[in-house]
N, C-alpha and C positions, 0 to 999 in steps of 0.2 A: 609663369611663362607668358600668360595672356597679358599681364600688366606690362611686361617687357616689350611685347609686340605692339601694344597700344601706344606705348611711349614713342616708339619709332614712327608709328602712324601719325601721331600728333605732330612730330617734327616735319613729316612730309606735308601734312596739311598746312603747316606754317609757311612752307615754301610758296604755297598759293596765296594765302591771305596777306603775307608780308612782301615777299620777293616779287611776285608777279603783279600785284596790285599797283606797284609804283613804277613799273616799266613803261616806256613810251608805247611799246606795242600794246600793252594792256589798256592804256588810255584810249587808243584808237578802237580797240575791240569793245570797250565799254559803250561806245557810241553806235557801233555798227553790227555787232553780233546779235543773232536772234536764237535764243533769248539773250538779253543783255548780260554781259559778263559780270556786272555788279550783282545780278541776281544769283549767279552761280557762286560768287564770293560770299554772299550772305548765307547761302545754304552751307557752304564749307565752314564758315565761322560757327554756325549753330551746331553742326556736327562735331566740330573740334571741342566746343564747350561740353557737349554731352559725353564725349570720350574722356575728357579730363576728369569728370566726376566718376566715370566708370573705372578709370585708372586708379584714382584715389581709393575707391571701394575695394578693388582687387589688391592694391598694395598695402591696405590697412592691416592685413594679417596674412597668415599662410592659408590661402583659400583652398589649396590642393588637398590639404588634410581634411578640411571641412567637407569638400565636395565628394570625397571618397565615401562618406556615409550619408550624404545629403543629395539624393538623386535629383530633386527639383533644381537645386543650385547647380549641379553638374550639367543638367540640360540647358539651363539659362546661360551658363558660361559658354557652352557649345554654340549657342545661337549668337552670342556676342562675337565669338571668333568668326563665325560665318559672315556676319555683316562687315566685320573689320577687314576680312580678306577681300570682299567685293569692293569696299571703298578704296583699299590700297591699289587695286587694279585700275579703278577710275582715276585716281590721282596720277598714276604713271601715264595713262592715256592723255590726261589733261596737259601734263607737262610736255608731252610729245607734241600735242597740237600747238601749244604756244611756241614751241621751238620751230615748228614748220612755218608758222606765220611770221616769225622773225626773219626767216630766210626769204621772205617775199617783200617787195615794195608795196606796202599795204595801200597806200593812196592810189596807186595805179590799179591795184587789184579791185579796190572798191569802186573806182570810176569805170573800170572795164571788166564787168563780171565774166567769170570763166567757169569751166567745169570744176577747176580746182577750188575756187571760192565756194561754189555750190556744195561741193562735197564736204568742205570744212564746216560750213553752216549746218549741214545735216549732222555732222559729228558733234557739234556743240549742243544741238537740240537733244541728241541721244544722251550726252553726259548729264544735261540738266534733268532729263526725265528720270534717269536712273538714280541720280542724287536725291531727287524728290521722293522716290519710293523708299530709298534707304533711310532718309531722314524720318520718314513715317515709321519704318521698322525699328529704328533706334528709340523713338518715342514710345512705341509699344513695348519694347524691352524694358524700359525704365518703369512703365506702368505695371508690367507683369511682375517685375521684381518686388514692387511695393504691394501689389495686390496679393501676392502669395507670401509676403513677409519674409522674403529671402534675405538672410544675413549670413555672414561668415562665421562669427563667433557664437551665434546662438544665444541662449539665455544665460543667466549668471551661473546656474548649476552646471551647464555644459562647459562654460569657460573654466570653472574650477576643476571639473573632471579632466578636461583637456590639459590643463597646466600640470596636473598631477601625473598624467600619463606621459606627456612629452618632455617635461622638465626643460622647457625652452625659455621660460620667463622668470624662473625663481632660482635663488641660491639654495644649495643644500649642504649640510654638514655631511662628511663622508665617513663610512664605516670601513676601515681597512680590512676587516675580516672577510669581505665579500670577494676578494681576488682569488681566482682559481689557479692553484699552483701549476696545473697542467699547461697553462698558457705561457709559462715562463720558459721560453726557448729562445736562444740567441741573444740574450740580454747581458751576458757576463761582462763584456768589455765596457759597455755603458754603465752597468751597475757599479763596477769597480771605480770608474771615473767619478760617478755621482757620489759614492760613499766617501771618496777622497776629498771632494770639494766640500762636503758637509762637515767633515770631522777634522779639517786641518786648521782648527782655531789657533793653534800655536804659531802658524806661519801666516795666517790671514785672519786677523781679528776683526776687521771691518765688516759691518753688515753687508752681505753680498747677495745679489740677485742672480739666480740661475734659471735658464730657460731650456725647456725640452720641447722641440717643435717638429712637426711633420704632418703628413697626410692623415686624415681621419681613418682610424682602424689600424694604424701602424704600431700601436702599443705604448703610447706615451703614458697614459694613466697606469697601465700595468707595470711599467718600469718604475715609475716614481712611487707608486703605492708599495711595491715590494721593498724598496729602499726605506720608505717611510716607516714600515713595520719592523725593520731590522733592529735587533736588540741593541746593537752598538749605537745606532741613531737615537733610540729611545733613552738610553742612559746618558747620552752626550748632551741632550737638550733639556732645559727645565720646563719648556712649554711647547706643545705641538698643536697646530691648528690646520685643519684641511677643509676647504670650502670649494664645492663645485660651482663654478660661476655660470656656465652654460651660455646660450647663444646671445641673449640680450639681457640688459638690466635696466630697470626703470627707476630704481631708487637705490642710491648708494647706502642710504640709511639701513635698508634691509640687510645688505651684506655686512655692514659694520655690526649690526645687532647679532647676526649669526656668529661672527667672530668672537664677540663678547661672551655669548653662550658657551662656545667651545673652550675659551680661555678659563672661564669659571668652572666648567665641568672638569677640566684637567686639574684645577686647584681643589676640586671637591668642596667648593664654596657656593652659596646661593647666588643666583644671578641678580644684579641690582634691579630694583623695582622700576617700572616705567620706561624700560629701554625702547619699547615699541613706539613711544610718543616723544622721545627725546629728539632734539635738533642734532644736526650733523656734528657741530663743534663739541657738544657734550659727549657724543659717542667717541669722537677722536680722543678726548681727554681721558675717558675711562680706559681705552685700549692702551694709550701711552703709559698711564699710571700702572697698568697691570703688567706691561712688558718691561718697565724700567728695571735695569740691572739684572734682567733675566736673559739667558741664552735661549732664543726661541727659533723654531722652524715653522714657517707658514707656507702652506701650499695653496695656490690659486689654480684650480684645475679647469681646463677648457676655457681659457680666456679668448675672447673674440675681438676685443677693441682696445686700442692703445689708451683711450680716454680713461678706462677703468684703472689701469696701472698708474696713470698720472693722478687720478682722483684719490686713490687709496694710499699713495706713498706717504702722505702726511701722517698716517697712523703708525708708521714704523719708526721706532726709536733705535738709535745706534749707540749701544753702551760699550762698543769696542771690545766685545767678548765672543765674537764668532757667530752671531746670529745669521740665519739664512732665509731667503725667500725663494721659493720655486714656483715657476709659472709653466704650465703646459698649454700649448696653443697650436693651432693649425696655421697661424699667420706669421710670416717672417717679420712683418712690421712690428708685431707684438714681441717676438723673440728678441728683437734688437734692443729692447729695454735693458737687457743684460749685456755685459761686456762680451766681446767676441770670444775671449778665452773661457767663458762660462756658458757657452751655448752648445747644446747637443742636437744635431739634426738626425732624426731617426730615419734610417733607410729601410728598404724592404729586406726581408729575411733572405739569406743566401739559399741555394738549392738544398744543401744538406739539412739546415735547420728547418726549412719549410717542410721537408719530407718527414722529419722527426715529429714536428707539431701536428701535421696532418694525421699521421699514423696513431698518435696518442688519442686523437678525437675519433677518427673513423673506426678504429678497432677497440674502443674502450670497453665494449660489452663482451669481448671474447677473452679467451685464456692467453692469447698472444697478441701483442701490439705490432707485430711485424706484418708487412704487406705481403699477401700471397702472390706467388709468382705470376699467376694468370691475371692479376689486377694491376701489375706494375705499369703496364702501358697506359691505361686510362688514369691511373693515379698521377702519372707524369703529365698527361694532357690537362687534367683538372687543375693541377698545381700551376701549369703554365698560364691558365686563365686567372688564377688567384694572384700571380705575379708577386709573391712574397708578402702579401698583406696578411698579417696575423689574424685580423678580424675575419677576413674572407675565408682563410684556411680553417679557422676554428668553426665558423658557421657551416661551411660546406662539409667539413669532416664530421661534424655532429649530425648533420642531416643524413649523411651516408651511413652513420652508425646504426640507423634504424632500417636501412635497406638491405636486401639480400646481397650477400657477398658474391656476386656473379658479374662477369664481364658485360652481359646484356643490360643488367640493371644500372651499372655504373656508366655505360655508354649513354643510356637515356638521360641521366642527370647531366652528363657533359654536353650532350647535344641540345638539351633544353634548359640550359642554365638561365637564359634570359627569361623563360617562362617561370622557372622556379623563383627567381628574384621578384617577379611581379606577383606571384600567386601563392607561394608557399610560406606560411607563417613562421616556419623555422628560420627563414632568412630575413625576417622583418628587421632584425637588429642591424644587419648589414645595410639594408636599404634606408633605414631611418637615419643612421649615422652619416651616410653619404648624402642623403637629402638635406641634412642640416647645413652642410657646406654649400649646397646649391641654393637653398632658401636664403642664406645669408648674403648671397651675391647681390650687389646693386643692380638695378634693372638694366643698366647699359652693358653689363657683362653677361647676362643670362643667355641672350641670343648667341653671343660670341662663343660661350662655353658649349652650349648644346650643338653648335655648328661643328665642333671638333669631333663629335660622334659620327659625322658623315663619313669620315675616313675609316678604312677597314681596320679590323682588329690587328694590333701590333704594328700599325703603319707608322713609319717615321715621317712625321709632319714637319715640313720645312717652314720656318718662320716667315720668310718673305712671301711665299706663295699664299699662305694662310692670310696674311695681312691684305694682299691684293684681293682675295676672295671676300674678306670681311667688308672692305671698302666697296666692292662691286655690289654686295648685298644691301648696302645702305645702313650698316650697323653703326657707323661712326657718327657721333654727335660731338661737335666742338665744345670742349669744356674749358679750354684755355686759348687765349688769342695767340696768334703767331705760329701755331703748329699746323702742319699739314695733316690730312686724314691718315696718312701712313704713319706719321709720328704718334698720333693719337692711338692708333691701333697697336703700335709698339708698347705704349703705356698700358693698354688693356691687357696685352699678353703678359707683360711683366707682373701685373697685379694678379692674374690667374696663377702664375707660378708662385708668387709670394703667398698665395692662399692655399698652396699645396694641392691645387686642382689638376695640375699637369706635371708630368715627369720629364725633367730636363735630361736630354741624351747627349747633346753636343753644344759647346759654346765656342765662339770664335776666339781669335788671339787676344782680344781685349775684353773678354768676359761676356759679350752679348750673346743672348740665346740664339742658337742656330737651328736646332732641331729638337723635337720632343715627341713624347707619346702620351696617349691617354690610357690609364690603367684599365685593363680588360673589364674588371668588375665595375669600375666607375662608368665605363662606357656602356655596359649593359643597363645599369640604372638610368643613365642619361638617355639611352634609346627609348626606354619606357616613357620618359617625359616627352621626348620628341614625337613618338607615335600618338600620344594622347592629344598633343597640341597640333597635330597635322603638320608638324614642322618639316619632317623628312620621312621618306620611305626608302628602306634599303632593299634594292632589287637583287636578290641572290639566287633566284630560281625556285624558291620555295613558295612564292605567292601564288594563290589561286585567283585572287581578286585584287585589283589595284584600286586604291582609294582615290576617287576622282577629285577629292578636296585637298589632297596633299600638295604642298608648295614646292617641295624639292624631291628629287629622286637621285639616289646614289647607286650606280650600277657596279655590282661586284661579280656577277656571274660571267663565266666564259662560255656560256651557251652559244653555240654556233648560229642558232636561229633567233638571236636576240631581237625582240620586237617590243614596241611600246604602244600603248593604247592612245588613240587620238582623243579619248575622253578626258585626258589630263589637261584640260583647257586652262586651268589656273596655275599650271606649273611655272615657277619662276626660276628654278635652277635644275640643270641636268648635268651631273658630274659622273664621269666614268673612271672606274678603277679596274678595268679588265682589258683583255686583248682580243675580245670576240669580234666577229664580223658584224658590222652595223648595216643591216640590209635595208631596212625601211627608212631611208634618208628623208623621204618626203614628209614623214610624220613631224619633223622638226618645225615645219612652217605652221603647224596647228597650235604650237605653244606660243601664242601671240604675246604673252606677257613675260617671256623668258628674259631674265637678267644675266644668268650665268650659263654658258654652254662650254663645258670642259670635256673634251673628247680624247684626251691624251691616251696614246697607245692603242686606241681602237683601230681595227682594220677597216678603214674607210678611205676612199680614194678621191672623193669629190663631195662638194656640198651643193645642194640645190640653190640656184640663184635667188630664190625667194627668201633665203635666210637674210638677205639685205633688207627685208621688210620687217624684221624683228626690231621695232623702233626702241624697245626697252632694253636691248642687249647691252650690258656693261662689261662683260668678260667673255672673250672668245679664245679658247685654248685648243690648239691643233698640234701640240707638241708630239713628235714621234708618230705621226699619222702618215698615210700615203698621199695626202692631198697635195696637188700640184699647183693649184691656183685658187685665189680667193673669189668669192661670188662677184658678179657684175654689180656695179652701183654700190660698192661698199661704203661710199661716202654718205649713204642714207643712214648708216648706223651712228647717228649723231650723239648717242649716249655712251658709246664704247669707251671704256677706260683702259682695258688691258687686252692686248693682242699678242698671243704667244704662238710663234711659228717655229720654234727651235726643233731642229732635226726632222722637220717635215720636208717635202720635196719642193716647197715654194722657194724660188730663187729671185723672183722679181715681183715687187709690189706695184699694183696699179696706182695711178696718180691720185685716185680718190682717197687713198690713205692719208695724204697730206692735208685733207680737208676735215679730218676728224678732230673737232675743236676740244673735245673732252678727253682725248687720248692721253693717258698718263704713263703707260708702260708698253713698249714695243720690243719684242724679242724675236730674233731670227738667227739663222746660221748663214753668214755671208750673203745676205740678201741685198738687192739693189732697189732703191726707191726711185720710182718714176715721178718726175715733177711735171705738172701741167694744170691748166685751169679746168674747173668742173663745168660740164655741159649737160648735167642731168636735170630733167624737169623737176621743179620744186626746190631747187637749190640755187643760191645766188651765184652767178658766174664769177670765177676768180681769175686773177691774173696768172699768166704763164709763169710757172716756177714758184708760186706763192706757197707759204708754209703757215697753216692755220693751227698747228698743234702746239699752242703756246703753253699748255699745262704739262707737257711731256717731262717726266722725271727719269725714265729709264729708256735707253736706246742702245740695243746691242743684238747681235753683231751685224752691222750694216757695212756695205761697201762704200768707201769714201770717194765717190765720184765728185766732179767739180761742183755741181749744183748743191750737193749735200754739204760739202765743206764750206761753201759760201754762206749757207743758211744756219750753220751750227751756232753762230753767234746770236741768233734770234731766240735760241732755246734757253731762256734765262733760268728755268726751273730744273734743268737737268741735274740729277744726282749721280747717275751711273751712265757711262758712255763707253761703248765698245765699237771701234771703227777699224776696218781692215782695208788694205789697198791704198793707203795714202802714199803718194809718190813724191818725187823730188820737186815736181812742178807746183803741186798744191799744198805742200808741207808748210810754207810760210803763211798761207791763208788759214790753214788749219790752226796754227799757233795763234794767229790773231783772233780767231773765233774763240779759242780756249780762254783767252784773257777776259772775255766777256761772261764766262760761265762761272759766276761767283759762288754758286751753290754746289758745284761738282765735288763729289766725294770719291768716286771710283772711276779710273780711266784705264781702259785696255786699248792699246794702239799697236797695230801691225802695219809696218811700212814695207812697201815693195820698191825695189830699185835694181840697178845693175851692179855688178861686182865692184866697179870702180867709182860708183856714186857715193858721195859723202853727205849725210844729212846734218843740218844744223838747226838748233832751236832758239836762235838769237831773238826771233820775234816774240818768243814767250817770255817777255821781260817781267810780266806780272801774272804769275800762275794762279790758278784757283786757290784761295787761301784755306779752304776747308778740305783739300785733297788728302785722303787717307790711304787709298790703294792705287798703286801705279804698276801697270804691267806693260813693259815696252819690248816689242818683238820686231826683229828685222828679218825679212825674207829677202835675202841678198841686200847689198848696200851696207853701209856702216856709219858710225858716228864720225863727225868731222874731226879729223886729226886724231881719232882714237881717244878723245877726251870725254870725261863725264859732262853731261849737260848741266850747266850752272843752275837751271831752274829747279832741279831735284833737291839741291841742298837748301833752297829757300822755302821748301814745303815742310814747315815745322810740324804739321799734323800727320805726316805719313806714318802709317803703322805697318804697311805691307809694300814691299818693293820687289819686283821681278824683272830681271834683265835677261834677254835672250837674243843671241846673234848680233850683239852690238859691236863685237870685235874691239873692245877697249884695249888700248895700249897702256894708258894711264891706270895705275892702281885705283880702283873705285872705293877702297875701304876708308881712306882718310875722310872722304866726303860723306859717305854713308854712315860712318861711325858717329857723326855729329847729330844724326837724327834720333833724338832721345826717346821718341815714342815708338820706334821701330820694333815690332814683335816678330816679323817674318821676313826673311831675305832669301831670294832665289837668284843664283847666277848659273845659267845653263847655256848649252849649245854655242860655245865660243863667245860667250858674253865678255870674257876677259882672255887676252892672249899672253899674259905674263906667266912667269914661272913660279912666283911665290905670292902667297897671301899671308900678311902679318897682322894679326888681331892684337892691338896694343891695349895696355891697361886703361880702363875707363871708357873704352869703346863698347857700343852695343849693350848697354847695361840692362835693357829690358827685352832683348832679343830672346825669343823662345824657340823658334824654328829656323834652321839654316839648311838650305839645299844647295849643294854644289854638284853639277853634272855636266858632262860633255865639254869640260875645259881641257882641251887636248894637250896643252903645254904645262899645266900645273904640276909641279914636282915637289913642292914643299909648302906645308902649312904650319905657321907658328902661332901659338896662343900664349899670351902673357898672363900671368896671374892678375885677376881683376878685370879681365876682358870677358864679355858674354857671360856675366855672372848668373843670369837667369835662364840660360839655354836649357831647353827641355828635350829637344829632338834634333839630331844631326843626321842628315841623309846625304851620302856621297855615292855618286853613280858615274861610271864610265870616265874615270880619271886615270888614263893608262900610264902616265908618268909618275904617279904617286906611289912610292915604294915602301912607305912607312906611315903609321897612324900619325895624325897631327901632333907635333911636339907641343907639350903643355896641355894635352887633353885631360890630364889628371887634375888640372885646376878647375875643370867644369864640374863642380860638385853637385849641381842640380840636374845634370844630364841623366835622363831616364831611358832614352832610346837611341841606339846607334845602328844605322843600317848601311851596309857596304854592298853595292850592287854592281856587278860586272867590273870589278877592280882588277888590278894587275895580279898575276899569279904569284909574284914575289911577296906582295903585301898579304894576300890571303894565306900563303904558306907560313908566314911568320906568326899568324894567329892560330894555327893548328896546335892541338894539344901535344902532338908528338914532335913539334919543332924544338930543337935543342935549347935555343936561347929563349927564355921566358920574358924578356924585357918588354916586347910589344904587348903580350897578353897581360902583364902586370899593370901596364898603364891604363887598361880599360876595365880592370876588375870592379871598379866602383860603379859601373854602368849596369843597371838591372837587366836591361834587354839589349842584347847584341845579336843582330841578324846579318848573316852573310849569304848573299844570293848569287 
């Protein structure tokens, strides 16, 4: 964890030594600051080099395991962390000062001294003095490490002992007799599938790779070993080899040597001499010769890296006789080495199987394995925490088998599960297996993953919000050119999912992750890592003392008297997940290094104006609070990236918002932006109506007044735009601005007009080429001549289209049906005034969701065979003239959900079981879920 933090710190230090040193502002400062800025840069460079060595030292091995038994090493790492935190704060202050000086005309400042210049010079001297002391501290830390001989791996004997204990660096032959039969619950379906794939040599003679993948502790090895030991499998194959690969491998030759030993052990022949000194090619030849013309099964258990599969594939011969290779892994990337039809993704146990497995373990020492009535409540609660993980269920159940069978005792275990995971040796296996996954994470993912534990237990984490928080925290490091920080964060998240570290709950229409959870047991283990690294403190009302070194606080308590200590001076993030009353608002200004302030749902009605002095603030979240206005001088928050005001009471933004140059995401609920020049001391005066937010990517939902519409064209980086209140007068200008927004992906537009006004989009002759989502709403007014806007048909990337109140006379389906990437279509609230919708063959081939609602004249829906072939969900609401289910609905063979809401009594009556004619019911029998509301 420390190595991951130091890596981010080095990147920040690089901003000073590279980015700042070459700026014009810095060149002036080099000549005139006291101390000279080049002196500060020299210190930063020396500190950076020292941290690079420390990073290499900490990344060289799993130091956390060593530190657990090496108290001097643990104390030294704690001191490194302390210095690193202090330096991070100084860097943030440095970057702020440089930013302030850029806002001044330095030549005039230097020729006409002022209090402002004097204060800045004083600040520079303070930074230099603190850096000097910390540079000395770092040097002393290095000397202390060498003086006491602190190492991570220790001596050779210790290394050998650790490798035997942890099995993280060596291959092992496997003994299938070690599997506990009591652990075999809920594997029947996958066991049958695996047996079929292994023994179908008559239909699949080609050597086939099979992958079983999933989260650590989900039973991959248990499943495969049970099948491996099956008598049918034993008699089917001439040769069986099992090798546990484990987390890393340093020499392919070692793996090949173990395979040779297992092959010859199976043949009951002596192992060839000298295999430990043979070259790789010689080992390959021995394996190939031994497997030639044999039907073999080889299991590579716990594979972590694709490279291994590529390296070892040369050893496998295909004699076209039904040989099989099985890979178990936590990594989706590794599992993809097999064909899709031969991949098994292990899911968590369902509630019934989880209960059975738990009872087998928890009551194994009694006469009955049934759960006593008085323990059922806490058994359910404990299983909720285990969330279907066989490893966690077996471990916690085994722990409870030694406990008194009383509600009091089981309540203790439930309430103190996090303590048990950290301190009870009976749960070490759970902790160690989950820590393997964490330790294997590259440094750039560790902070991101631990950050997910900030969210409450069972919390549904939204992808987009998490990405904005990661970016605000400074976790993103550009690994490939041309990508935004948000796109990099998206890649990070996908990698965590592929590594089975997070549980996907929702995906959007085109498969992208939308929401996920962190497994409860994984979260408990991760929180232990977080606490030790001072990464975050969870404030749930149980704390008697707050650690003043902690960097982040997550508020979970609903205590009416919520209070925070002003001693948390190093706090960089404050995130609320409660609805409590936030009384001590003034304490916020004492957190001078704050980067993230997320107060969503807190009962707070105002912010102190001093919040605008939080120069390091990157994220300000006031969603669903009672706040009515932003602090004065908000333009001072020049580091602000995200401003979330949704469902607050703020309806008008001060003109200072338009001067936030680093702002990337602005959310509101029908808010109006005031334009005007800045007149605040310390900021460069700006022209009336100027717009400085050139990096803005998200802007929603804002009122489309004349000034905003005129300036939308300057927002070249906008990806998501939501504008309400565009009228007939400024609609042409709005269209012109849209043609300049070449990065726009999502557009939500609400137009205001009179009943007789007709809107046209003729000026939108070159729409944004990357547009994926379009939501077009009319609040009175209508489309010109009731025709579909031509620009929609030219947006080939559209996946979601929603039309509301458009009052189309022309049938929209011929145009929309040609959008081949469309997965969701909504027509509602008089979007179409016709009587019939006809879905023809070949139209909407990728459409998955169709919503039709509030179409008052619609009386007939026709669906031809071959139309909407992928439709999954059909929702129809308030269609008073529709008297029968859509004709041809029986052709929608993939339809899983049909919902009819507030439909005509005649239609609903035809679908009742007691209705004489079964024709309507017969046509929807193939749909698994039919809901009538």
